[in-house]
PDB file of N, CA, C and O in Angstrom:
ATOM      1  N   UNK A   1     -21.525  29.010  38.580  1.00  0.00           N
ATOM      2  CA  UNK A   1     -22.326  27.829  38.842  1.00  0.00           C
ATOM      3  C   UNK A   1     -23.502  27.754  37.880  1.00  0.00           C
ATOM      4  O   UNK A   1     -23.874  26.672  37.426  1.00  0.00           O
ATOM      5  N   UNK A   2     -24.076  28.888  37.577  1.00  0.00           N
ATOM      6  CA  UNK A   2     -25.240  28.918  36.695  1.00  0.00           C
ATOM      7  C   UNK A   2     -24.860  28.482  35.276  1.00  0.00           C
ATOM      8  O   UNK A   2     -25.610  27.760  34.619  1.00  0.00           O
ATOM      9  N   UNK A   3     -23.678  28.932  34.809  1.00  0.00           N
ATOM     10  CA  UNK A   3     -23.243  28.542  33.461  1.00  0.00           C
ATOM     11  C   UNK A   3     -22.913  27.057  33.399  1.00  0.00           C
ATOM     12  O   UNK A   3     -23.127  26.415  32.371  1.00  0.00           O
ATOM     13  N   UNK A   4     -22.389  26.504  34.502  1.00  0.00           N
ATOM     14  CA  UNK A   4     -22.103  25.080  34.546  1.00  0.00           C
ATOM     15  C   UNK A   4     -23.386  24.260  34.443  1.00  0.00           C
ATOM     16  O   UNK A   4     -23.424  23.250  33.740  1.00  0.00           O
ATOM     17  N   UNK A   5     -24.422  24.685  35.130  1.00  0.00           N
ATOM     18  CA  UNK A   5     -25.709  23.981  35.072  1.00  0.00           C
ATOM     19  C   UNK A   5     -26.298  24.060  33.675  1.00  0.00           C
ATOM     20  O   UNK A   5     -26.878  23.088  33.191  1.00  0.00           O
ATOM     21  N   UNK A   6     -26.155  25.218  33.017  1.00  0.00           N
ATOM     22  CA  UNK A   6     -26.652  25.360  31.654  1.00  0.00           C
ATOM     23  C   UNK A   6     -25.884  24.456  30.703  1.00  0.00           C
ATOM     24  O   UNK A   6     -26.482  23.824  29.832  1.00  0.00           O
ATOM     25  N   UNK A   7     -24.558  24.385  30.859  1.00  0.00           N
ATOM     26  CA  UNK A   7     -23.738  23.521  30.026  1.00  0.00           C
ATOM     27  C   UNK A   7     -24.098  22.058  30.226  1.00  0.00           C
ATOM     28  O   UNK A   7     -24.175  21.292  29.266  1.00  0.00           O
ATOM     29  N   UNK A   8     -24.314  21.682  31.454  1.00  0.00           N
ATOM     30  CA  UNK A   8     -24.712  20.304  31.758  1.00  0.00           C
ATOM     31  C   UNK A   8     -26.066  19.974  31.129  1.00  0.00           C
ATOM     32  O   UNK A   8     -26.244  18.883  30.586  1.00  0.00           O
ATOM     33  N   UNK A   9     -27.007  20.888  31.196  1.00  0.00           N
ATOM     34  CA  UNK A   9     -28.312  20.692  30.575  1.00  0.00           C
ATOM     35  C   UNK A   9     -28.185  20.588  29.058  1.00  0.00           C
ATOM     36  O   UNK A   9     -28.829  19.745  28.433  1.00  0.00           O
ATOM     37  N   UNK A  10     -27.364  21.435  28.475  1.00  0.00           N
ATOM     38  CA  UNK A  10     -27.165  21.421  27.027  1.00  0.00           C
ATOM     39  C   UNK A  10     -26.551  20.104  26.567  1.00  0.00           C
ATOM     40  O   UNK A  10     -26.978  19.536  25.561  1.00  0.00           O
ATOM     41  N   UNK A  11     -25.558  19.620  27.292  1.00  0.00           N
ATOM     42  CA  UNK A  11     -24.919  18.357  26.936  1.00  0.00           C
ATOM     43  C   UNK A  11     -25.870  17.172  27.098  1.00  0.00           C
ATOM     44  O   UNK A  11     -25.857  16.253  26.279  1.00  0.00           O
ATOM     45  N   UNK A  12     -26.680  17.186  28.129  1.00  0.00           N
ATOM     46  CA  UNK A  12     -27.617  16.079  28.325  1.00  0.00           C
ATOM     47  C   UNK A  12     -28.685  16.070  27.245  1.00  0.00           C
ATOM     48  O   UNK A  12     -29.122  14.998  26.827  1.00  0.00           O
ATOM     49  N   UNK A  13     -29.116  17.242  26.780  1.00  0.00           N
ATOM     50  CA  UNK A  13     -30.109  17.301  25.703  1.00  0.00           C
ATOM     51  C   UNK A  13     -29.516  16.845  24.381  1.00  0.00           C
ATOM     52  O   UNK A  13     -30.196  16.195  23.588  1.00  0.00           O
ATOM     53  N   UNK A  14     -28.255  17.180  24.135  1.00  0.00           N
ATOM     54  CA  UNK A  14     -27.641  16.778  22.872  1.00  0.00           C
ATOM     55  C   UNK A  14     -27.450  15.269  22.815  1.00  0.00           C
ATOM     56  O   UNK A  14     -27.580  14.679  21.742  1.00  0.00           O
ATOM     57  N   UNK A  15     -27.145  14.629  23.940  1.00  0.00           N
ATOM     58  CA  UNK A  15     -27.008  13.179  23.931  1.00  0.00           C
ATOM     59  C   UNK A  15     -28.369  12.505  23.846  1.00  0.00           C
ATOM     60  O   UNK A  15     -28.470  11.375  23.367  1.00  0.00           O
ATOM     61  N   UNK A  16     -29.398  13.169  24.295  1.00  0.00           N
ATOM     62  CA  UNK A  16     -30.744  12.614  24.208  1.00  0.00           C
ATOM     63  C   UNK A  16     -31.192  12.504  22.753  1.00  0.00           C
ATOM     64  O   UNK A  16     -31.827  11.520  22.373  1.00  0.00           O
ATOM     65  N   UNK A  17     -30.866  13.501  21.943  1.00  0.00           N
ATOM     66  CA  UNK A  17     -31.278  13.499  20.546  1.00  0.00           C
ATOM     67  C   UNK A  17     -30.279  12.807  19.632  1.00  0.00           C
ATOM     68  O   UNK A  17     -30.537  12.679  18.435  1.00  0.00           O
ATOM     69  N   UNK A  18     -29.156  12.360  20.156  1.00  0.00           N
ATOM     70  CA  UNK A  18     -28.119  11.752  19.335  1.00  0.00           C
ATOM     71  C   UNK A  18     -28.243  10.232  19.272  1.00  0.00           C
ATOM     72  O   UNK A  18     -27.320   9.561  18.811  1.00  0.00           O
ATOM     73  N   UNK A  19     -29.338   9.694  19.716  1.00  0.00           N
ATOM     74  CA  UNK A  19     -29.517   8.251  19.710  1.00  0.00           C
ATOM     75  C   UNK A  19     -29.745   7.751  18.284  1.00  0.00           C
ATOM     76  O   UNK A  19     -30.410   8.408  17.484  1.00  0.00           O
ATOM     77  N   UNK A  20     -29.193   6.595  17.984  1.00  0.00           N
ATOM     78  CA  UNK A  20     -29.312   6.000  16.649  1.00  0.00           C
ATOM     79  C   UNK A  20     -30.314   4.854  16.723  1.00  0.00           C
ATOM     80  O   UNK A  20     -30.248   4.002  17.609  1.00  0.00           O
ATOM     81  N   UNK A  21     -31.232   4.856  15.783  1.00  0.00           N
ATOM     82  CA  UNK A  21     -32.218   3.793  15.687  1.00  0.00           C
ATOM     83  C   UNK A  21     -31.831   2.887  14.518  1.00  0.00           C
ATOM     84  O   UNK A  21     -32.024   3.268  13.364  1.00  0.00           O
ATOM     85  N   UNK A  22     -31.288   1.693  14.789  1.00  0.00           N
ATOM     86  CA  UNK A  22     -30.856   0.809  13.699  1.00  0.00           C
ATOM     87  C   UNK A  22     -31.995   0.364  12.773  1.00  0.00           C
ATOM     88  O   UNK A  22     -31.741  -0.080  11.654  1.00  0.00           O
ATOM     89  N   UNK A  23     -33.232   0.478  13.226  1.00  0.00           N
ATOM     90  CA  UNK A  23     -34.362   0.071  12.382  1.00  0.00           C
ATOM     91  C   UNK A  23     -34.562   1.023  11.211  1.00  0.00           C
ATOM     92  O   UNK A  23     -35.167   0.652  10.205  1.00  0.00           O
ATOM     93  N   UNK A  24     -34.050   2.266  11.336  1.00  0.00           N
ATOM     94  CA  UNK A  24     -34.230   3.240  10.267  1.00  0.00           C
ATOM     95  C   UNK A  24     -33.083   3.230   9.261  1.00  0.00           C
ATOM     96  O   UNK A  24     -33.088   4.012   8.310  1.00  0.00           O
ATOM     97  N   UNK A  25     -32.097   2.347   9.462  1.00  0.00           N
ATOM     98  CA  UNK A  25     -30.945   2.244   8.556  1.00  0.00           C
ATOM     99  C   UNK A  25     -31.183   1.086   7.597  1.00  0.00           C
ATOM    100  O   UNK A  25     -31.491  -0.030   8.015  1.00  0.00           O
ATOM    101  N   UNK A  26     -31.036   1.369   6.304  1.00  0.00           N
ATOM    102  CA  UNK A  26     -31.187   0.340   5.277  1.00  0.00           C
ATOM    103  C   UNK A  26     -29.880   0.210   4.516  1.00  0.00           C
ATOM    104  O   UNK A  26     -29.343   1.197   4.014  1.00  0.00           O
ATOM    105  N   UNK A  27     -29.370  -1.019   4.432  1.00  0.00           N
ATOM    106  CA  UNK A  27     -28.161  -1.292   3.662  1.00  0.00           C
ATOM    107  C   UNK A  27     -28.568  -2.166   2.484  1.00  0.00           C
ATOM    108  O   UNK A  27     -28.963  -3.319   2.658  1.00  0.00           O
ATOM    109  N   UNK A  28     -28.468  -1.607   1.289  1.00  0.00           N
ATOM    110  CA  UNK A  28     -28.805  -2.343   0.069  1.00  0.00           C
ATOM    111  C   UNK A  28     -27.520  -2.578  -0.712  1.00  0.00           C
ATOM    112  O   UNK A  28     -26.736  -1.651  -0.919  1.00  0.00           O
ATOM    113  N   UNK A  29     -27.309  -3.789  -1.134  1.00  0.00           N
ATOM    114  CA  UNK A  29     -26.113  -4.118  -1.920  1.00  0.00           C
ATOM    115  C   UNK A  29     -26.508  -4.322  -3.377  1.00  0.00           C
ATOM    116  O   UNK A  29     -27.531  -4.937  -3.678  1.00  0.00           O
ATOM    117  N   UNK A  30     -25.675  -3.790  -4.279  1.00  0.00           N
ATOM    118  CA  UNK A  30     -25.960  -3.963  -5.702  1.00  0.00           C
ATOM    119  C   UNK A  30     -25.375  -5.287  -6.183  1.00  0.00           C
ATOM    120  O   UNK A  30     -24.907  -6.089  -5.375  1.00  0.00           O
ATOM    121  N   UNK A  31     -25.401  -5.517  -7.482  1.00  0.00           N
ATOM    122  CA  UNK A  31     -24.962  -6.804  -8.027  1.00  0.00           C
ATOM    123  C   UNK A  31     -23.461  -7.036  -7.852  1.00  0.00           C
ATOM    124  O   UNK A  31     -23.001  -8.175  -7.939  1.00  0.00           O
ATOM    125  N   UNK A  32     -22.691  -5.972  -7.606  1.00  0.00           N
ATOM    126  CA  UNK A  32     -21.258  -6.107  -7.369  1.00  0.00           C
ATOM    127  C   UNK A  32     -20.928  -6.233  -5.886  1.00  0.00           C
ATOM    128  O   UNK A  32     -19.763  -6.416  -5.532  1.00  0.00           O
ATOM    129  N   UNK A  33     -21.920  -6.138  -5.021  1.00  0.00           N
ATOM    130  CA  UNK A  33     -21.716  -6.241  -3.583  1.00  0.00           C
ATOM    131  C   UNK A  33     -21.390  -4.926  -2.904  1.00  0.00           C
ATOM    132  O   UNK A  33     -21.029  -4.909  -1.727  1.00  0.00           O
ATOM    133  N   UNK A  34     -21.511  -3.823  -3.630  1.00  0.00           N
ATOM    134  CA  UNK A  34     -21.226  -2.509  -3.058  1.00  0.00           C
ATOM    135  C   UNK A  34     -22.405  -2.077  -2.190  1.00  0.00           C
ATOM    136  O   UNK A  34     -23.545  -2.064  -2.654  1.00  0.00           O
ATOM    137  N   UNK A  35     -22.133  -1.720  -0.920  1.00  0.00           N
ATOM    138  CA  UNK A  35     -23.240  -1.309  -0.049  1.00  0.00           C
ATOM    139  C   UNK A  35     -23.693   0.126  -0.330  1.00  0.00           C
ATOM    140  O   UNK A  35     -22.876   1.023  -0.541  1.00  0.00           O
ATOM    141  N   UNK A  36     -24.991   0.315  -0.328  1.00  0.00           N
ATOM    142  CA  UNK A  36     -25.596   1.640  -0.425  1.00  0.00           C
ATOM    143  C   UNK A  36     -26.421   1.822   0.842  1.00  0.00           C
ATOM    144  O   UNK A  36     -27.358   1.065   1.099  1.00  0.00           O
ATOM    145  N   UNK A  37     -26.063   2.833   1.631  1.00  0.00           N
ATOM    146  CA  UNK A  37     -26.688   3.037   2.934  1.00  0.00           C
ATOM    147  C   UNK A  37     -27.704   4.165   2.842  1.00  0.00           C
ATOM    148  O   UNK A  37     -27.404   5.252   2.349  1.00  0.00           O
ATOM    149  N   UNK A  38     -28.913   3.887   3.324  1.00  0.00           N
ATOM    150  CA  UNK A  38     -29.994   4.870   3.326  1.00  0.00           C
ATOM    151  C   UNK A  38     -30.488   5.046   4.754  1.00  0.00           C
ATOM    152  O   UNK A  38     -30.857   4.082   5.424  1.00  0.00           O
ATOM    153  N   UNK A  39     -30.488   6.308   5.210  1.00  0.00           N
ATOM    154  CA  UNK A  39     -30.972   6.634   6.550  1.00  0.00           C
ATOM    155  C   UNK A  39     -31.308   8.124   6.583  1.00  0.00           C
ATOM    156  O   UNK A  39     -30.762   8.901   5.800  1.00  0.00           O
ATOM    157  N   UNK A  40     -32.198   8.522   7.482  1.00  0.00           N
ATOM    158  CA  UNK A  40     -32.616   9.930   7.519  1.00  0.00           C
ATOM    159  C   UNK A  40     -31.582  10.906   8.081  1.00  0.00           C
ATOM    160  O   UNK A  40     -31.620  12.089   7.741  1.00  0.00           O
ATOM    161  N   UNK A  41     -30.668  10.450   8.924  1.00  0.00           N
ATOM    162  CA  UNK A  41     -29.701  11.372   9.529  1.00  0.00           C
ATOM    163  C   UNK A  41     -28.275  10.902   9.259  1.00  0.00           C
ATOM    164  O   UNK A  41     -28.037   9.730   8.967  1.00  0.00           O
ATOM    165  N   UNK A  42     -27.337  11.831   9.361  1.00  0.00           N
ATOM    166  CA  UNK A  42     -25.925  11.509   9.137  1.00  0.00           C
ATOM    167  C   UNK A  42     -25.373  10.499  10.151  1.00  0.00           C
ATOM    168  O   UNK A  42     -24.645   9.592   9.747  1.00  0.00           O
ATOM    169  N   UNK A  43     -25.685  10.616  11.451  1.00  0.00           N
ATOM    170  CA  UNK A  43     -25.175   9.597  12.378  1.00  0.00           C
ATOM    171  C   UNK A  43     -25.681   8.189  12.057  1.00  0.00           C
ATOM    172  O   UNK A  43     -24.953   7.214  12.242  1.00  0.00           O
ATOM    173  N   UNK A  44     -26.899   8.082  11.588  1.00  0.00           N
ATOM    174  CA  UNK A  44     -27.431   6.762  11.236  1.00  0.00           C
ATOM    175  C   UNK A  44     -26.769   6.228   9.970  1.00  0.00           C
ATOM    176  O   UNK A  44     -26.562   5.021   9.847  1.00  0.00           O
ATOM    177  N   UNK A  45     -26.434   7.110   9.026  1.00  0.00           N
ATOM    178  CA  UNK A  45     -25.695   6.678   7.831  1.00  0.00           C
ATOM    179  C   UNK A  45     -24.303   6.204   8.234  1.00  0.00           C
ATOM    180  O   UNK A  45     -23.814   5.207   7.702  1.00  0.00           O
ATOM    181  N   UNK A  46     -23.664   6.900   9.161  1.00  0.00           N
ATOM    182  CA  UNK A  46     -22.342   6.490   9.639  1.00  0.00           C
ATOM    183  C   UNK A  46     -22.413   5.129  10.328  1.00  0.00           C
ATOM    184  O   UNK A  46     -21.526   4.290  10.165  1.00  0.00           O
ATOM    185  N   UNK A  47     -23.467   4.925  11.091  1.00  0.00           N
ATOM    186  CA  UNK A  47     -23.677   3.624  11.733  1.00  0.00           C
ATOM    187  C   UNK A  47     -23.824   2.526  10.677  1.00  0.00           C
ATOM    188  O   UNK A  47     -23.240   1.450  10.801  1.00  0.00           O
ATOM    189  N   UNK A  48     -24.608   2.811   9.642  1.00  0.00           N
ATOM    190  CA  UNK A  48     -24.787   1.836   8.570  1.00  0.00           C
ATOM    191  C   UNK A  48     -23.495   1.555   7.831  1.00  0.00           C
ATOM    192  O   UNK A  48     -23.232   0.412   7.455  1.00  0.00           O
ATOM    193  N   UNK A  49     -22.680   2.585   7.616  1.00  0.00           N
ATOM    194  CA  UNK A  49     -21.393   2.401   6.950  1.00  0.00           C
ATOM    195  C   UNK A  49     -20.468   1.533   7.796  1.00  0.00           C
ATOM    196  O   UNK A  49     -19.795   0.647   7.271  1.00  0.00           O
ATOM    197  N   UNK A  50     -20.434   1.784   9.092  1.00  0.00           N
ATOM    198  CA  UNK A  50     -19.614   0.960   9.978  1.00  0.00           C
ATOM    199  C   UNK A  50     -20.119  -0.486  10.001  1.00  0.00           C
ATOM    200  O   UNK A  50     -19.325  -1.427  10.042  1.00  0.00           O
ATOM    201  N   UNK A  51     -21.430  -0.652   9.974  1.00  0.00           N
ATOM    202  CA  UNK A  51     -22.005  -2.002   9.978  1.00  0.00           C
ATOM    203  C   UNK A  51     -21.635  -2.750   8.698  1.00  0.00           C
ATOM    204  O   UNK A  51     -21.256  -3.920   8.746  1.00  0.00           O
ATOM    205  N   UNK A  52     -21.745  -2.069   7.549  1.00  0.00           N
ATOM    206  CA  UNK A  52     -21.393  -2.693   6.267  1.00  0.00           C
ATOM    207  C   UNK A  52     -19.904  -3.018   6.214  1.00  0.00           C
ATOM    208  O   UNK A  52     -19.516  -4.061   5.690  1.00  0.00           O
ATOM    209  N   UNK A  53     -19.074  -2.137   6.751  1.00  0.00           N
ATOM    210  CA  UNK A  53     -17.640  -2.390   6.785  1.00  0.00           C
ATOM    211  C   UNK A  53     -17.333  -3.599   7.656  1.00  0.00           C
ATOM    212  O   UNK A  53     -16.478  -4.414   7.311  1.00  0.00           O
ATOM    213  N   UNK A  54     -18.023  -3.717   8.777  1.00  0.00           N
ATOM    214  CA  UNK A  54     -17.817  -4.867   9.654  1.00  0.00           C
ATOM    215  C   UNK A  54     -18.276  -6.163   8.983  1.00  0.00           C
ATOM    216  O   UNK A  54     -17.659  -7.209   9.183  1.00  0.00           O
ATOM    217  N   UNK A  55     -19.341  -6.107   8.198  1.00  0.00           N
ATOM    218  CA  UNK A  55     -19.778  -7.303   7.471  1.00  0.00           C
ATOM    219  C   UNK A  55     -18.750  -7.727   6.428  1.00  0.00           C
ATOM    220  O   UNK A  55     -18.533  -8.918   6.205  1.00  0.00           O
ATOM    221  N   UNK A  56     -18.121  -6.743   5.793  1.00  0.00           N
ATOM    222  CA  UNK A  56     -17.183  -7.056   4.716  1.00  0.00           C
ATOM    223  C   UNK A  56     -15.821  -7.506   5.212  1.00  0.00           C
ATOM    224  O   UNK A  56     -15.250  -8.453   4.671  1.00  0.00           O
ATOM    225  N   UNK A  57     -15.289  -6.844   6.234  1.00  0.00           N
ATOM    226  CA  UNK A  57     -13.910  -7.107   6.640  1.00  0.00           C
ATOM    227  C   UNK A  57     -13.736  -6.901   8.143  1.00  0.00           C
ATOM    228  O   UNK A  57     -13.041  -5.980   8.572  1.00  0.00           O
ATOM    229  N   UNK A  58     -14.359  -7.747   8.929  1.00  0.00           N
ATOM    230  CA  UNK A  58     -14.318  -7.606  10.383  1.00  0.00           C
ATOM    231  C   UNK A  58     -12.926  -7.856  10.951  1.00  0.00           C
ATOM    232  O   UNK A  58     -12.543  -7.252  11.953  1.00  0.00           O
ATOM    233  N   UNK A  59     -12.172  -8.740  10.314  1.00  0.00           N
ATOM    234  CA  UNK A  59     -10.849  -9.073  10.827  1.00  0.00           C
ATOM    235  C   UNK A  59      -9.930  -7.853  10.825  1.00  0.00           C
ATOM    236  O   UNK A  59      -9.216  -7.620  11.800  1.00  0.00           O
ATOM    237  N   UNK A  60      -9.939  -7.080   9.753  1.00  0.00           N
ATOM    238  CA  UNK A  60      -9.061  -5.911   9.720  1.00  0.00           C
ATOM    239  C   UNK A  60      -9.514  -4.839  10.714  1.00  0.00           C
ATOM    240  O   UNK A  60      -8.680  -4.121  11.265  1.00  0.00           O
ATOM    241  N   UNK A  61     -10.824  -4.723  10.949  1.00  0.00           N
ATOM    242  CA  UNK A  61     -11.306  -3.798  11.973  1.00  0.00           C
ATOM    243  C   UNK A  61     -10.788  -4.192  13.349  1.00  0.00           C
ATOM    244  O   UNK A  61     -10.408  -3.326  14.137  1.00  0.00           O
ATOM    245  N   UNK A  62     -10.767  -5.463  13.642  1.00  0.00           N
ATOM    246  CA  UNK A  62     -10.266  -5.939  14.920  1.00  0.00           C
ATOM    247  C   UNK A  62      -8.767  -5.713  15.050  1.00  0.00           C
ATOM    248  O   UNK A  62      -8.279  -5.381  16.130  1.00  0.00           O
ATOM    249  N   UNK A  63      -8.026  -5.893  13.944  1.00  0.00           N
ATOM    250  CA  UNK A  63      -6.578  -5.684  13.978  1.00  0.00           C
ATOM    251  C   UNK A  63      -6.234  -4.208  14.171  1.00  0.00           C
ATOM    252  O   UNK A  63      -5.196  -3.899  14.756  1.00  0.00           O
ATOM    253  N   UNK A  64      -7.076  -3.290  13.697  1.00  0.00           N
ATOM    254  CA  UNK A  64      -6.838  -1.871  13.895  1.00  0.00           C
ATOM    255  C   UNK A  64      -7.198  -1.474  15.325  1.00  0.00           C
ATOM    256  O   UNK A  64      -6.515  -0.641  15.922  1.00  0.00           O
ATOM    257  N   UNK A  65      -8.239  -2.045  15.870  1.00  0.00           N
ATOM    258  CA  UNK A  65      -8.689  -1.691  17.209  1.00  0.00           C
ATOM    259  C   UNK A  65      -7.835  -2.329  18.298  1.00  0.00           C
ATOM    260  O   UNK A  65      -7.768  -1.810  19.413  1.00  0.00           O
ATOM    261  N   UNK A  66      -7.191  -3.432  17.995  1.00  0.00           N
ATOM    262  CA  UNK A  66      -6.415  -4.167  19.001  1.00  0.00           C
ATOM    263  C   UNK A  66      -5.282  -3.339  19.608  1.00  0.00           C
ATOM    264  O   UNK A  66      -5.152  -3.337  20.832  1.00  0.00           O
ATOM    265  N   UNK A  67      -4.460  -2.641  18.835  1.00  0.00           N
ATOM    266  CA  UNK A  67      -3.367  -1.862  19.462  1.00  0.00           C
ATOM    267  C   UNK A  67      -3.862  -0.708  20.331  1.00  0.00           C
ATOM    268  O   UNK A  67      -3.136  -0.257  21.216  1.00  0.00           O
ATOM    269  N   UNK A  68      -5.052  -0.233  20.103  1.00  0.00           N
ATOM    270  CA  UNK A  68      -5.550   0.895  20.893  1.00  0.00           C
ATOM    271  C   UNK A  68      -6.032   0.479  22.278  1.00  0.00           C
ATOM    272  O   UNK A  68      -6.262   1.331  23.137  1.00  0.00           O
ATOM    273  N   UNK A  69      -6.183  -0.799  22.496  1.00  0.00           N
ATOM    274  CA  UNK A  69      -6.667  -1.254  23.803  1.00  0.00           C
ATOM    275  C   UNK A  69      -5.559  -1.404  24.792  1.00  0.00           C
ATOM    276  O   UNK A  69      -5.802  -1.780  25.939  1.00  0.00           O
TER     277      UNK A  69
END
């Protein structure tokens, strides 16, 4: 029981620090339209990459996600 409580505490702390702040993500596009994502942490960079991908080709993202539902 004690190890379960410790595991639960550990998981709750990890989700507390795993929050993404979209205000800290910067997506800059160059003259060719290629996105360059700047953010302090890897999860925020991944969020920015997903956001840029959705801006570029949202239809294909929806077609990939549709069969999984």
